[in-house]
N, C-alpha and C positions, 0 to 999 in steps of 0.2 A: 504494500500499500504505499502510495506517494504522500509525502507531507508537505503541507502548504502553510506558510505563515502570511497572515493578513495584518496589515498595520493600517489603521484608519481611525480618526478621532471621532467619526460619527458612529454611535452605537448601532443605528439601524442598518447601516452599511455592512458593519462587522457581523451582525446577527444573520442577515439575508445571505451574505456570502458563505458564512460558516455553515448554516443549515443546508444550503443548496449543494455546496462542494462535499459536505459530509454525505448527503443523500446519494450522490453519484459516485461515491467510493474513495474519496480522499480523506486522510486524517488532517485536521485543521487546528491550528493555534491561532489565537487573535490577540493583537496588542493595541491599545488605546492611544499610545504615543510613540513617536520615533525612538525615544530612549528605551522604552519598555521593549519595543521590537527588537532593537539591537541586543538587549540582555537576553531575550529569548533565543536569538539567532546565535549568540556567542556561547551561551551555557546549557542549552537544552539539546534535544534530539537533533539529528541531521535533517534539515529542510532541503527539499527538492526544488522548490520555487517560492518566491517572495512576491506578494502583491502589496504595493504600498501606495497610499494616498500622497499627494505631493504637498498640498496646503495643510499643514498641521502646525499647532502651536509648538514652540520650542524647536525640536529638531524636525526638519521637513523631510520629505521623501527623497529629495536630492542628497541630503546628508546621509540618510540611511543607505541609499545606493552606493554612495561613494565609500562608506565603511565596508560594505560588503565586497566591492570591488577591490579593495586593498587587503582583504582577509585572505585566509588559506582557502576559502571557498568562493573564490572570485568568479568562478564560471557558472554559478548558479543562475537560472533564468530570474529576471526581475521584470514585473510588470508594473508600470505607473498607472494609476487611476487618478484623474482629476476633473474638477468642475471648473477649474480656473483658466483653461486654455492651454495650448501647448508652448506657448512662448516662455512660460516660467519652468520648463522642464529641460534639464540637462540630458537631452536625447541619448548621447553616447554612453550613459550609464545604464540604459535600459534596453531590454530586448523587445519590448513593445509598449505602447501607450494607449490607454482606453479613456475616452472622454465620457464623463458623466453628462447626462443619463445614458446607461447602456443597457442593452439586453443581456441578462445573465447568461443565457444559452450562447451568446457570442463569446463572452468571457470564458466560458467552459470549453468552447471549441478551440479557443486560443491556447489555454492551459494545456489541452491534450496535445496540441501541435508543438508547444515548448518542451513537454516532457517526453 
């Protein structure tokens, strides 16, 4: 079973993604902040993919992706999700970008293709 880390400050986004991805066969962990996500990434089980919001208080998704890209797990796929537009994203850090609102089935297809 593949493990996915979701990082988003919006509780409803975390809940929807967690429930859907769990239902289709992924093991999911979720974090409310970039810092919490980094802690999970560094100290818990091996993740196969990370989904991170870009605009979050404190550590944003770009900083999360930058940390991952300089870690020993630098090749893990990272998907950015944002409602702020693509201009705020450091695209070279991400394997894919999804703009809110999005169809969860589209995101699931993207995840399958990256894994």
